[in-house]
C-alpha positions as CSV (number, residue, x, y, z in Angstrom):
1,X,95.2,92.3,68.8
2,X,93.6,91.8,65.2
3,X,94.3,88.6,63.4
4,X,96.9,90.1,61.1
5,X,98.8,91.3,64.1
6,X,98.7,88.0,65.8
7,X,99.9,86.3,62.7
8,X,103.0,88.8,62.3
9,X,103.6,88.5,66.2
10,X,103.8,84.7,65.7
11,X,105.9,84.9,62.8
12,X,108.4,87.2,64.4
13,X,108.3,84.8,67.6
14,X,109.5,82.0,65.4
15,X,112.6,84.0,64.6
16,X,112.7,85.6,68.2
17,X,116.7,85.6,68.3
18,X,117.0,87.1,65.1
19,X,114.6,89.8,65.7
20,X,116.6,90.6,69.0
21,X,119.8,90.6,67.2
22,X,118.6,93.0,64.7
23,X,116.5,95.5,66.8
24,X,118.2,95.0,70.3
25,X,121.7,94.8,69.2
26,X,122.8,96.3,72.5
27,X,121.8,93.1,74.2
28,X,123.0,89.5,74.2
29,X,121.8,86.0,74.6
30,X,121.6,84.5,78.1
31,X,120.2,80.8,78.1
32,X,116.7,80.9,76.7
33,X,116.5,84.8,76.9
34,X,117.8,87.9,75.2
35,X,118.7,90.5,77.9
36,X,119.0,94.3,77.2
37,X,118.7,97.5,79.2
38,X,115.3,98.4,78.0
39,X,112.8,98.5,74.9
40,X,114.8,101.5,73.5
41,X,117.8,99.3,73.0
42,X,119.9,100.8,76.1
43,X,122.8,98.4,77.3
44,X,122.0,96.6,80.4
45,X,120.1,93.5,81.8
46,X,116.7,94.5,83.0
47,X,114.6,93.6,80.0
48,X,114.2,89.8,79.2
49,X,112.9,88.6,75.9
50,X,111.9,84.9,75.9
51,X,113.6,83.2,72.8
52,X,111.7,79.8,73.1
53,X,108.3,78.5,74.1
54,X,108.4,77.4,77.8
55,X,106.0,76.8,80.6
56,X,106.2,80.3,81.7
57,X,105.1,81.8,78.4
58,X,105.5,81.8,74.6
59,X,108.6,82.9,72.6
60,X,108.8,86.5,71.8
61,X,107.4,88.0,75.0
62,X,109.4,90.3,76.9
63,X,109.5,92.0,80.4
64,X,111.2,94.8,81.7
65,X,112.0,94.1,85.4
66,X,112.8,97.5,86.3
67,X,109.5,99.1,85.0
68,X,107.0,96.1,84.8
69,X,106.5,96.8,81.1
70,X,105.7,93.9,79.0
71,X,104.7,93.2,75.4
72,X,105.7,91.4,72.2
73,X,108.2,91.6,69.4
74,X,105.8,94.1,67.4
75,X,106.2,96.4,70.3
76,X,109.8,96.2,70.3
77,X,109.9,97.2,66.6
78,X,107.5,100.0,67.2
79,X,109.5,101.5,70.1
80,X,113.2,101.0,68.6
81,X,112.2,102.6,65.4
82,X,109.8,105.3,67.0
83,X,106.9,104.2,64.9
84,X,103.3,105.5,65.6
85,X,100.9,104.1,63.3
86,X,100.4,100.3,63.4
87,X,100.4,100.0,59.7
88,X,104.2,101.2,59.7
89,X,105.0,98.6,62.3
90,X,103.3,95.9,60.2
91,X,105.2,96.9,57.1
92,X,108.5,96.9,59.0
93,X,107.7,93.5,60.2
94,X,106.8,92.2,57.1
95,X,110.1,93.8,55.5
96,X,112.2,91.9,58.2
97,X,110.2,88.6,57.6
98,X,110.6,89.0,53.8
99,X,106.8,88.9,53.4
100,X,105.0,90.8,50.6
101,X,103.2,94.0,51.3
102,X,99.4,93.7,51.5
103,X,97.3,94.1,48.5
104,X,95.7,97.8,48.4
105,X,92.8,98.0,50.4
106,X,93.6,94.9,52.5
107,X,92.8,95.4,56.2
108,X,90.4,98.2,55.4
109,X,86.9,97.1,53.8
110,X,86.5,98.8,50.4
111,X,89.3,101.2,50.5
112,X,93.0,101.9,50.6
113,X,95.4,102.3,53.4
114,X,96.1,106.1,54.1
115,X,97.9,108.1,56.7
116,X,95.9,108.5,59.9
117,X,95.6,112.2,61.1
118,X,96.8,112.8,64.5
119,X,93.9,113.1,67.1
120,X,91.5,111.6,64.6
121,X,88.9,108.9,65.7
122,X,90.9,106.4,63.8
123,X,94.2,107.4,65.5
124,X,92.3,106.9,68.9
125,X,91.2,103.3,67.7
126,X,95.0,102.4,67.1
127,X,96.2,103.7,70.3
128,X,93.6,101.9,72.3
129,X,94.2,98.8,70.2
130,X,98.0,98.9,71.1
131,X,97.3,99.3,74.7
132,X,97.3,96.4,77.1
133,X,95.0,95.1,79.9
134,X,94.9,97.4,82.9
135,X,95.1,94.4,85.4
136,X,98.4,94.4,87.2
137,X,99.7,97.6,85.4
138,X,100.9,101.1,86.6
139,X,97.5,102.3,85.6
140,X,95.8,100.0,88.2
141,X,98.5,100.9,90.7
142,X,97.5,104.6,90.3
143,X,93.8,103.9,90.6
144,X,94.6,102.2,93.8
145,X,96.5,104.9,95.1
146,X,93.3,107.0,94.6
147,X,91.3,104.6,96.6
148,X,89.9,102.7,93.7
149,X,90.6,99.2,94.6
150,X,88.6,97.2,92.1
151,X,89.1,97.4,88.3
152,X,86.4,94.6,87.5
153,X,84.1,95.9,84.7
154,X,86.6,98.6,83.5
155,X,87.2,97.0,79.9
156,X,87.1,100.7,78.8
157,X,90.4,101.2,80.3
158,X,93.7,100.1,79.1
159,X,97.5,100.8,79.9
160,X,100.2,101.9,77.5
161,X,103.7,101.8,78.9
162,X,105.2,104.1,76.5
163,X,102.6,106.8,75.4
164,X,104.1,109.8,73.4
165,X,103.6,113.3,74.9
166,X,104.4,116.7,73.7
167,X,103.6,119.9,75.5
168,X,103.0,121.5,72.2
169,X,104.0,121.0,68.4
170,X,107.5,122.6,68.7
171,X,108.5,120.7,71.8
172,X,110.5,117.4,71.7
173,X,108.6,114.1,72.3
174,X,108.5,112.6,75.7
175,X,107.6,109.2,76.6
176,X,105.4,108.5,79.9
177,X,103.3,105.4,80.9
178,X,99.7,106.3,80.5
179,X,96.0,105.1,81.2
180,X,94.1,105.0,78.0
181,X,90.2,105.2,77.9
182,X,88.0,104.2,75.2
183,X,85.3,107.1,74.4
184,X,82.2,105.4,72.8
185,X,78.9,106.4,71.5
186,X,75.4,105.0,72.5
187,X,75.9,102.0,70.3
188,X,79.2,101.1,72.0
189,X,81.4,102.3,69.0
190,X,84.6,103.9,69.7
191,X,84.6,107.4,68.8
192,X,87.7,108.8,70.8
193,X,90.2,108.1,73.5
194,X,91.3,109.8,76.6
195,X,94.9,109.7,77.9
196,X,96.0,110.2,81.5
197,X,99.9,110.3,81.6
198,X,101.3,108.7,84.8
199,X,104.3,109.0,87.0
200,X,106.8,106.2,86.4
201,X,105.9,104.8,89.7
202,X,102.2,104.8,89.1
203,X,101.3,106.9,92.3
204,X,100.4,110.0,90.6
205,X,99.9,111.6,87.4
206,X,102.9,112.4,85.2
207,X,104.7,115.8,86.2
208,X,103.8,117.3,82.8
209,X,101.8,120.6,81.9
210,X,98.7,118.7,80.8
211,X,98.6,115.0,82.1
212,X,95.2,114.7,80.7
213,X,94.4,114.9,77.0
214,X,91.4,113.5,74.9
215,X,91.3,112.8,71.1
216,X,88.7,112.0,68.4
217,X,85.0,112.6,68.5
218,X,83.9,113.4,72.1
219,X,80.9,115.6,72.2
220,X,77.8,113.6,73.5
221,X,79.8,110.4,74.2
222,X,81.9,109.3,77.1
223,X,83.9,106.6,78.8
224,X,81.4,103.9,79.8
225,X,81.3,101.3,82.7
226,X,78.3,99.0,82.3
227,X,75.5,99.1,79.7
228,X,72.9,101.8,80.5
229,X,69.2,100.9,80.1
230,X,66.8,102.9,82.4
231,X,68.9,104.2,85.0
232,X,72.5,105.9,84.6
233,X,74.9,107.8,86.7
234,X,77.0,110.4,84.8
235,X,80.1,112.5,86.0
236,X,83.0,114.4,84.7
237,X,86.1,112.6,85.5
238,X,87.0,108.9,85.3
239,X,88.4,108.9,88.8
240,X,85.2,110.6,90.1
241,X,83.1,108.1,88.4
242,X,85.1,105.0,89.4
243,X,84.9,106.2,92.9
244,X,81.2,106.3,92.8
245,X,81.5,102.8,91.3
246,X,83.2,101.5,94.5
247,X,79.9,102.0,96.4
248,X,77.6,100.9,93.3
249,X,79.5,98.5,91.2
250,X,76.4,97.2,89.5
251,X,75.1,100.7,88.5
252,X,75.9,101.7,84.9
253,X,78.1,104.8,84.8
254,X,79.5,107.3,82.2
255,X,82.5,109.6,82.6
256,X,82.0,112.7,80.1
257,X,85.8,113.7,80.9
258,X,85.0,117.6,81.3
259,X,82.2,119.8,82.6
260,X,81.4,121.0,79.1
261,X,81.0,117.6,77.7
262,X,78.9,116.3,80.8
263,X,76.4,118.9,80.0
264,X,76.1,117.7,76.4
265,X,75.9,114.0,76.8
266,X,73.3,111.9,74.8
267,X,70.6,110.1,76.5
268,X,70.2,106.3,76.0
269,X,66.7,105.5,74.2
270,X,65.5,103.7,77.3
271,X,66.6,106.1,80.0
272,X,64.1,107.2,82.6
273,X,66.5,108.3,85.5
274,X,69.6,110.2,85.4
275,X,71.9,110.7,88.3
276,X,74.6,113.6,87.9
277,X,77.6,113.4,90.2
278,X,78.5,116.8,91.1
279,X,81.9,118.3,91.4
280,X,81.9,121.4,94.1
281,X,83.2,124.1,91.8
282,X,81.4,126.7,89.4
283,X,82.0,124.6,86.3
284,X,80.6,121.5,88.0
285,X,77.5,123.1,89.3
286,X,76.8,124.7,85.9
287,X,77.2,121.4,84.0
288,X,75.1,119.5,86.5
289,X,72.2,122.3,86.3
290,X,72.2,122.5,82.6
291,X,72.2,118.7,82.2
292,X,69.4,118.3,84.7
293,X,67.5,120.8,82.7
294,X,68.1,119.0,79.6
295,X,67.0,115.6,80.9
296,X,63.8,116.9,82.6
297,X,62.9,118.6,79.3
298,X,62.6,115.2,77.6
299,X,60.8,113.5,80.5
300,X,64.0,111.9,82.3
301,X,64.1,112.3,86.0
302,X,67.3,114.0,86.8
303,X,68.9,114.0,90.2
304,X,72.1,115.6,91.4
305,X,74.4,113.7,93.9
306,X,76.7,115.7,96.1
307,X,79.9,114.7,97.6
308,X,80.6,115.8,101.4
309,X,83.9,117.1,100.2
310,X,85.1,118.5,96.9
311,X,84.4,115.5,94.8
312,X,83.7,111.9,95.1
313,X,87.3,110.7,95.0
314,X,88.2,112.9,97.8
315,X,85.3,111.4,99.7
316,X,86.5,107.9,98.9
317,X,90.1,108.7,99.8
318,X,89.2,110.4,103.1
319,X,86.4,108.5,104.4
320,X,86.5,105.1,102.6
321,X,84.1,103.2,100.5
322,X,81.5,102.5,103.3
323,X,81.1,106.2,104.2
324,X,80.7,107.0,100.5
325,X,78.2,104.2,100.2
326,X,76.1,105.4,103.0
327,X,76.4,109.0,101.6
328,X,75.0,107.9,98.1
329,X,72.3,105.6,99.7
330,X,70.8,108.6,101.4
331,X,70.5,110.4,97.9
332,X,69.4,107.6,95.6
333,X,65.6,106.8,95.0
334,X,64.6,103.9,97.3
335,X,63.9,101.6,94.5
336,X,67.3,102.1,93.2
337,X,69.0,101.5,96.8
338,X,66.9,98.2,96.6
339,X,68.1,97.4,93.1
340,X,71.8,98.3,93.2
341,X,72.9,98.4,96.8
342,X,70.9,96.0,98.9
343,X,72.2,92.4,98.8
């Protein structure tokens, strides 16, 4: 959360009960909490908003006991009013607090505020900034159900409890929980975001037509786990790459998000060996072969890594991490086994 957002959240927390009475009018005060059905202001008692600082946490924080969602008063304003851009949330918070609007250009170096185009890199920045840590979330539950039991070093992943989804421009908006991934360039600057909408219990993807979508600038970039230097593993999907990471937690890895984007990834300047995770399908084989050819053409040793089954997540879920570890050990260069696998 940015400094300006933190300041607004703090000011709202100082008037937490007034905020709840205004935006969550279907609820009521119970002791030190405001209770309501959910963040959409439905009557009920599942959601609790803390009205005073206490040993359990600061005022203004809320938790929905039915869904596990949690957040602050800025989240409440966004969801109740159906706002998308943070600047609109901030403007509404300032209106409620009777604060002046920021000067033109404030918050944007050398420029003026302007609407953010849907699907743009800036929209992806805002989406990722508004998401929360993956730890303890439905996104972590989803990964665990896929056999990925460690989320250490996955700062590129976050969780959004109420991420908007539309099948197409003419369909009504739906709201689903989602895993949000930051897409970055070689310098670590965010250029896009990837959304995986999740079922409400976190055990699978959401039952929608396209549960995975990306936004922003993607070509050449990817979702990064660790900082690549001379050795890198690259694969298509996030779950595929995180499955390999269960066996190689210290190896830098990149998820390109599709076969086409895998074939086009940009190489770190010091890279000397590239491992390419294979998905056993025609598109995966074509992307692997093209990427290996590109890497070899610029003097990078490129090696394909093959799963025993359809993909590495299937291997992980079927045979567990130790068998996956052994399968990868047999395909890595001995020096990389010694460097990344032997304790």
